C-alpha positions in Angstrom: 5.7 -19.0 64.4 4.2 -15.8 63.2 2.6 -17.6 60.2 -0.3 -14.9 60.1 2.1 -11.8 59.4 0.7 -9.3 57.8 -2.9 -10.6 57.3 -5.9 -9.2 58.5 -8.5 -11.3 60.4 -12.3 -9.9 61.2 -13.6 -12.3 64.1 -17.5 -11.8 64.8 -19.4 -12.4 68.2 -15.7 -11.8 69.5 -16.2 -10.3 73.0 -16.0 -13.6 75.0 -15.5 -17.8 74.5 -13.9 -19.1 71.0 -14.3 -15.9 69.3 -11.8 -13.8 71.8 -9.6 -16.3 72.3 -9.5 -17.6 68.3 -8.8 -13.8 68.0 -5.9 -13.8 70.7 -4.0 -16.8 69.5 -4.4 -14.9 66.2 -2.6 -12.4 66.7 0.1 -14.1 68.5 0.7 -15.3 65.1 1.4 -12.3 63.7 -2.3 -11.1 62.4 -4.1 -7.7 63.1 -7.9 -8.5 64.7 -10.4 -6.7 64.5 -13.2 -7.8 66.9 -17.2 -7.9 66.5 -19.7 -8.5 68.8 -23.1 -6.5 70.0 -21.2 -5.7 73.4 -19.2 -2.7 73.2 -17.4 -2.8 76.1 -17.0 -6.7 76.7 -15.2 -6.0 72.8 -13.0 -3.3 74.2 -11.9 -5.4 77.2 -10.7 -8.1 74.9 -8.7 -5.7 72.2 -7.0 -4.2 75.4 -5.7 -7.3 76.5 -4.5 -8.6 72.8 -2.3 -5.2 72.7 -1.2 -5.9 76.1 0.1 -9.2 75.1 1.8 -7.2 72.7 -0.7 -7.9 69.5 -2.5 -5.6 67.2 -6.7 -5.7 67.9 -9.2 -3.2 66.7 -13.1 -3.4 68.1 -15.5 -2.9 66.4 -19.0 -3.3 67.7 -21.9 -4.1 65.6 -24.8 -6.1 64.9 -24.0 -9.4 62.1 -27.8 -9.8 61.1 -27.9 -5.7 60.3 -26.4 -5.0 56.4 -25.4 -1.6 57.3 -23.7 -2.2 60.4 -22.0 -5.0 58.5 -20.2 -2.3 55.6 -19.3 -0.7 58.6 -17.9 -3.1 59.9 -15.8 -4.0 56.7 -15.5 -0.3 55.6 -13.9 0.5 58.9 -11.6 -2.6 58.8 -10.8 -1.5 55.3 -10.1 2.1 56.5 -7.4 1.1 59.2 -5.4 -1.8 57.3 -6.5 -1.7 53.9 -7.7 -5.4 53.0 -9.8 -8.3 55.3 -7.5 -11.7 54.7 -9.2 -13.6 57.3 -13.2 -13.8 58.0 -14.4 -16.1 61.1 -17.9 -16.4 61.1 -18.4 -17.0 65.1 -21.1 -15.2 66.3 -24.3 -16.8 67.4 -27.1 -17.8 69.3 -29.0 -20.5 70.9 -32.3 -19.6 72.0 -35.0 -20.1 71.5 -35.1 -22.9 72.9 -38.6 -25.6 73.2 -40.1 -27.3 71.0 -41.3 -26.3 67.4 -44.9 -25.6 68.8 -43.5 -23.6 71.1 -40.5 -21.4 70.6 -41.3 -17.8 70.3 -41.2 -16.9 65.9 -39.8 -13.4 66.4 -36.6 -15.3 68.6 -36.6 -18.2 66.3 -36.3 -15.7 62.7 -33.8 -13.7 64.8 -31.7 -16.7 65.2 -31.3 -17.6 61.8 -30.6 -13.7 60.7 -27.6 -13.8 62.8 -26.5 -17.5 62.5 -27.4 -17.6 59.3 -28.0 -14.8 57.8 -24.8 -12.6 59.5 -22.3 -15.2 57.6 -23.6 -14.5 54.2 -23.8 -10.8 54.7 -20.1 -10.4 56.2 -18.8 -12.8 53.4 -20.5 -10.5 51.0 -19.1 -7.5 52.0 -14.5 -9.4 52.3 -15.3 -11.9 49.3 -14.6 -9.3 46.3 -11.4 -8.2 47.8 -10.3 -11.6 48.6 -10.8 -12.7 45.4 -9.0 -9.7 43.9 -5.9 -10.8 46.0 -6.5 -14.4 44.9 -6.2 -14.8 49.0 -8.8 -15.6 51.9 -10.0 -17.7 54.1 -13.5 -18.1 55.5 -13.9 -20.0 59.0 -17.1 -20.7 59.4 -18.3 -21.7 63.4 -21.3 -24.4 63.1 -21.5 -27.9 65.3 -22.1 -31.0 65.2 -25.6 -30.4 65.9 -26.0 -29.7 62.0 -25.6 -33.4 61.7 -28.6 -34.7 64.1 -32.1 -34.1 65.8 -31.2 -32.4 68.9 -34.9 -32.0 71.0 -35.7 -28.6 72.2 -33.3 -26.3 69.7 -35.0 -26.4 66.3 -33.7 -22.9 65.4 -30.2 -24.0 66.6 -30.0 -27.1 65.1 -31.6 -25.8 61.6 -29.0 -22.6 61.0 -26.1 -24.9 61.9 -26.7 -27.3 59.4 -27.7 -24.5 57.0 -24.3 -22.4 57.7 -22.5 -25.9 56.4 -23.8 -26.0 53.0 -24.0 -22.2 52.4 -19.8 -23.3 53.5 -20.2 -26.4 50.8 -21.7 -24.3 48.2 -20.0 -20.8 48.6 -16.3 -23.2 48.4 -17.8 -24.9 45.2 -18.5 -21.0 44.3 -14.7 -20.3 44.8 -12.9 -22.8 43.9 -8.9 -22.3 42.5 -9.7 -18.7 43.1 -7.2 -19.0 46.4 -10.2 -18.4 48.7 -10.4 -21.1 51.2 -14.0 -21.7 53.1 -14.4 -24.6 56.0 -16.7 -24.9 58.4 -15.7 -26.3 62.4 -17.5 -28.3 64.8 -15.5 -27.1 67.7 -17.3 -29.7 70.3 -18.7 -28.5 73.3 -16.4 -25.5 74.5 -16.2 -23.6 78.5 -17.7 -21.0 76.9 -21.2 -18.8 78.2 -23.7 -20.3 75.6 -22.8 -23.5 77.6 -23.7 -21.6 80.5 -27.1 -20.9 79.3 -28.2 -24.1 78.4 -27.2 -25.5 81.7 -29.7 -23.3 83.2 -32.8 -24.1 80.7 -35.3 -26.1 82.4 -35.5 -29.5 81.6 -39.0 -28.8 80.0 -38.0 -26.3 77.0 -34.4 -29.2 76.8 -35.2 -32.5 77.8 -31.1 -33.2 77.4 -29.7 -30.8 79.2 -29.2 -32.7 81.9 -26.6 -34.5 79.9 -25.2 -30.9 79.0 -24.7 -30.6 83.3 -23.5 -34.2 83.5 -20.4 -33.1 81.0 -19.9 -29.9 83.0 -19.8 -31.3 86.5 -17.0 -34.1 85.2 -15.3 -31.3 83.6 -15.0 -32.3 80.3 -15.6 -29.1 78.2 -13.3 -27.9 76.1 -11.0 -25.2 76.9 -11.7 -22.4 74.3 -8.4 -22.6 73.3 -8.9 -26.1 71.5 -11.1 -25.1 69.0 -9.2 -21.8 69.0 -6.3 -23.1 67.9 -7.8 -24.8 64.7 -9.3 -21.3 63.8 -5.2 -20.2 64.5 -4.6 -22.9 61.7 -7.2 -23.1 59.4 -6.3 -19.3 58.9 -2.9 -19.6 57.3 -1.5 -22.3 54.8 -1.5 -25.4 56.5 -5.5 -25.5 55.5 -5.0 -24.1 52.2 -6.0 -27.7 50.8 -9.7 -28.6 52.1 -11.8 -26.0 50.8 -14.7 -27.6 50.9 -14.5 -29.6 54.2 -16.2 -29.7 57.5 -13.6 -30.4 60.1 -14.3 -31.6 63.3 -11.9 -31.5 67.4 -13.4 -34.9 67.9 -11.6 -35.8 64.8 -8.5 -37.4 66.4 -6.1 -37.6 63.6 -7.2 -33.8 62.6 -6.0 -32.4 66.2 -3.0 -34.6 66.1 -1.5 -32.5 62.7 -2.7 -28.9 63.8 -1.2 -29.9 67.6 2.0 -30.7 65.4 2.2 -28.2 63.2 1.4 -25.3 65.7 4.3 -27.2 68.1 1.6 -27.5 70.9 2.3 -29.9 73.6 
């Protein structure tokens, strides 16, 4: 099952949660993974764990909202591995909470820079090489809130809706090129972001209790669930899905992923 052998993947937001898990799973399938996040100490730990398990991993700390740092990330990746085949745009933040008239404008803008501008910058840097080789995978991690109105998270909701439109537009622009662009809605996953949500006051996020209840009932997904889907999309399995937005809530889709990856 080394179906990602000789592939090079860049994963943003890879210091924990879905990003670190997806990177480890891709490394286990043969990919060389480059981990990116702002927390260099956590990033180095993830990379060390992957190498200890027999995988190939490099940690390059940086902020995806900074064009210079994104250029350096891709430049260093190509210098070491010669190319970028797979890009997982996973880095994201959820703050600020609060209704529109209560949210801090600078925090609102910074969220958009990380959640939307960051994927644009990373994609723009890796695309020329992918197009030149007629092969690439760009996987954008979205959210179900792209589709509905959730009070108290206007910036996050807006960013995920924008990311899905970006994904669809990009997919149209690169169709028939060998580059496949997809968006994934990973569901409610047991990550640091979920902790932030549960710790937020009801006044800032009126539906916070719903998220606390999901946690109390043990219904948060293991990061391996969306991580496995990302791994699946990174190979040939998803070659026909250019422009699709996929969800872990789609039982038929998840059954196919589990079958192809031989997951019990």
